[in-house]
N, C-alpha and C positions, 0 to 999 in steps of 0.2 A: 035787505038784499046783500049777499056776500060781495066783498071787495077783493080786487087784485091790485096790488101796489106795483106799478110799472116804474122802474128806476133806470133812467138813461139821460145823459147830458145832451143827446141829440133830439131836438123837438120832433123831427120827422120819424125817427125810429120809435120814440115814445108813442106817438099817435098811431103808427102802423100797428104796433103790438096791441095797444089798448083797443083799437077799433076791431081788430080780428077777434079778440076775446069777447067784446060786447056784442058782436054780431052773431057769434056761434055758441055762446054759453050764457048762463044766468049771472055772470060776474059783471060788476061795475068797476070801471078802471079809475084808479086814483094814481096821481103822478108825483114823481120826485126827480130832481135833476142829478142827485148824487147820493152817496150813502148817508151823509149827515142829515140831509132832508128826509131821507127814507126813515131813519130811526126816529126823528121827530114826529113824522106822520104815524109811525107804529105806536108811539107813546100816546098819541091822541085817540087813535082807533086801530085796533088790531085787524089786519087783513087776513083773508083765508090763505092767501098765497102771495109770495113776492117773486116778481120777475125782474131780473136786474142785468144790466150791462156789466162788463168787467172793467173796461178802461174808462175811468171817470175822475174828475178833479175832486179835491177835498177828501173824499173817502171812496176808494174803488170797490169793485164788486167783491173781491176776496176779503177785504176788511169788513164789508157789510155781512158777508156770510158768517164770519167769526163772531161778530157782534150779535147777530140775530140768533145764532146758535146758543150763545151764553144767556141771553135774556128772553128769547121767545122760541124755545126748543121745538114746540109743536107747530110752528109756522114754517112750512117748507119754502125753500128758496131755490128758484130755477134760474139758471144762467142763460143769457143770450151771448153767444160767442162770435167774435169776428175773426177773420183770418189773421194769424200771428199771435193769438192769445191762447193757444192750445195748452201751453205749459201752465199758465195761470189757472186755466179751467180745471186741469187735473188737480192742482193744489186745492182749489176751492171745493171740488168734489170730495177730496180726502178730509177736508175740514168741516164738512157738514152740508154742502149743497145737495139738493135732492135729485137734480137732473140738469140737462142743458139742451139748448136748441141753437144750432148755427143760424146766424142772422139771415144768411142767404136762403134758409129753408123755412123761415117763419110762416109763410103762407101755407105750406104743406104740413108742417109738423107741430106748430105751436099749440093749436087747440087740443090735439090728441095728447100731447105731452102734459099740458096743464091739467086736463081732466083726469089723466091716469094718476098723477101725483096727488091731486085733490082727493081722489077715492082712497088712496093708500093712507093719506094723512087723516082722513075722516075715520077710517077703521082704527087707526092707532089711538085717536082721541076717544073713540067709543070704548075701546078696550080699557083705557085708563079709567074712564068713568065707572066701568064694571068693577075694576080692581079696587077703586076707592070705596066700594060698598062691600068689600070682602069681609066675611066673618071668620072663616077658617078654611084652609086648604092644606093638603098634605101630599107630598110626592115621595116616591121611593125609587132609588136607583141601585143597581148592582153592577160593579165595575171589575174587570179583570186587572191583573197587575201590570198594566200597560199605561205609561204616563200620557200617551196620545189622547186618552179620553178626558184628561183633566181640564184643558182649556175650554172645550165646548161645554162641559158640564158647569164649570164656574161661570162662564158667560151666560148660560141659561139661568142660573140662580141669581146672577146680578140683574138680568133683565126683569125677573120677577120682583126683586127688591125695588127696582126703579119704578115699576108699574104701581106697586103698593105705596111708593113714596116714603119708604123707611129711611133712605139715605140720600144725601146729595152726591154729586159725581165723585168728590174726593172720598166720601165714605164708602162708595161702591168699590173703589180701587183698594182701599184698606181691607174691607171684608174679603175681597177677592184674594188678596195676598194671604190673609189668615187661612182661608179655605184651602189654598194651594199648599201651605205648610202642613195642615192637618192631613190632607189626602196623600201627600208624599210620604209623611211619617207612617200612615196606615199601610201603604204599599211596601215601602222599603224596610222600615223597622218592625212593622207588625207582621205582614204576610211573608215577606222574604227573609225576615230575621237577620237583617244586615246590622252589624255592630256600629254604633256611633264612634267607637274608638278607631275603627278602620278609616272612617271618613275624616276624623280629626287628625289622623297621622299625616295627612297631606298627599297620600298616594291615591288620588281620585281615580286614576285609571284602574287600579286594582279593585276599588269599590264598585265601579261601573261594570267591570268584567264579572265580578261575583254576582251582581244583580242580574245580568243577562243569563248567567248559568242557572241561577235558581228559578228564573222564570220558566225554564224548561225541565226542571227537576221536580219529582215528588218529594215531600207533600206540598211544596211551595206553589207549584204551578196551578193547582186546583183551587187555591184559596181566593176569595173575593173580598171586595170592599163594599159595604152596605151603607148607603147614604139616605137619610131621611131629612126632608126639609119641610117644616111645619110652619105655615104662615098664618098669622092673624093680622088684624089692622094695626096692632101696636108693636108687634115683634115678630122675629123669625127665629126658630130654634133649629139648629143643625145637629143631627146625631149621626156620627160617623163611626162605624164599627169594622174592625178587621177580623180575620179568622186565625190570627196568630196566637201564640201561647200567652201573650200579654206580659205585663211587668208590674212592679210595685210602684204606683204613682208617688209614694212617699220618697222614692229614691231620685225623683227628678231634681236636677240642680236648680237653685234659686237663680232665675234668669237676670235678676237685677244686681246680683253680686258682681263686683268689678272683675273678678277672676273668670266669670262665665260669659261676660258680654261679648268676648271675641270668639267663643266657641260656636260652632255651627248649630249644635243642639240648643244651646242657650239662647241664641239669637232667634231661632224658630219659635220657641216657647214664649219668648218676650214679645214677639210680634203678635202671636195668637192672643195672648192675654191683654195686650195693649189695644188691639183693634176690635176685640169683642167685649161686650159688657159683662158677660158671665161665662166661665169656662170651668168644667170639672170632668174628671174621669170616673169610670165605674171602678168597682173594687179590684177587678182583675187587670185593669189597664188596657184593655183592647177596645174600649169605646169611649169617645169623647163627646160631650155635649157643649155646644157653643151657642150663645144667645146674643142677638143684636136687637136692641130696642129702639123704637122711634124716639128721636130727640124732641 
């Protein structure tokens, strides 16, 4: 039978929350008096959901949310908030809590909130199980020369990597940074044909102004960036192609040379080659293939 871990230093509040859930769901309540006891209980037996107070001795609800997020990412944590703890509750939600219920509304809202969060968490776990059985999948995206599309696309690709389990959280950030560098280069230097020399000159306003002008001019405005993401269980291959004239990849500066470390172009290439396991260009320089393998 699935468990709910109820964490509160008040025996009365613990009993009230646990009794409500046992009476109206299939959950069995397990109890802890603070965050430290809760983590010990989770190490012994993982609950389906954690319901915690915020203000507690030893380890409070905010600290418990952070610890649970690090070690048990797929166990949702729901907050029970009292008057005066609103600021801490907002912090906890930003750091990974799944939802909250004001203590004064437990009788009306607790069961519905817990059941809704359980349903969403169960769907997430089932989705991960499916992705763990992945053989191969391939996605194709076509982007205009507008950087507003880059963060949501990169976030989507990071989510896919997370579900497959190719990277830990640090690795996801690094791959996201590499993808951002590649996509910006495809838009700015590929499709818009902006010179790296203008960017290196320090006159960033002139560089940005020219970029905006070319987004509205032919032939630059009609060019697109093509992104292919090919996932298998062991790796992901990103193929990113622009519609610009390309360049000779042999002319790329050595990003590890001391003279190039401070250059914007050199720094971007260094990040891409460092964060990805394999990087190469096609002969015309308008397509880059970047590979990240499971460690």
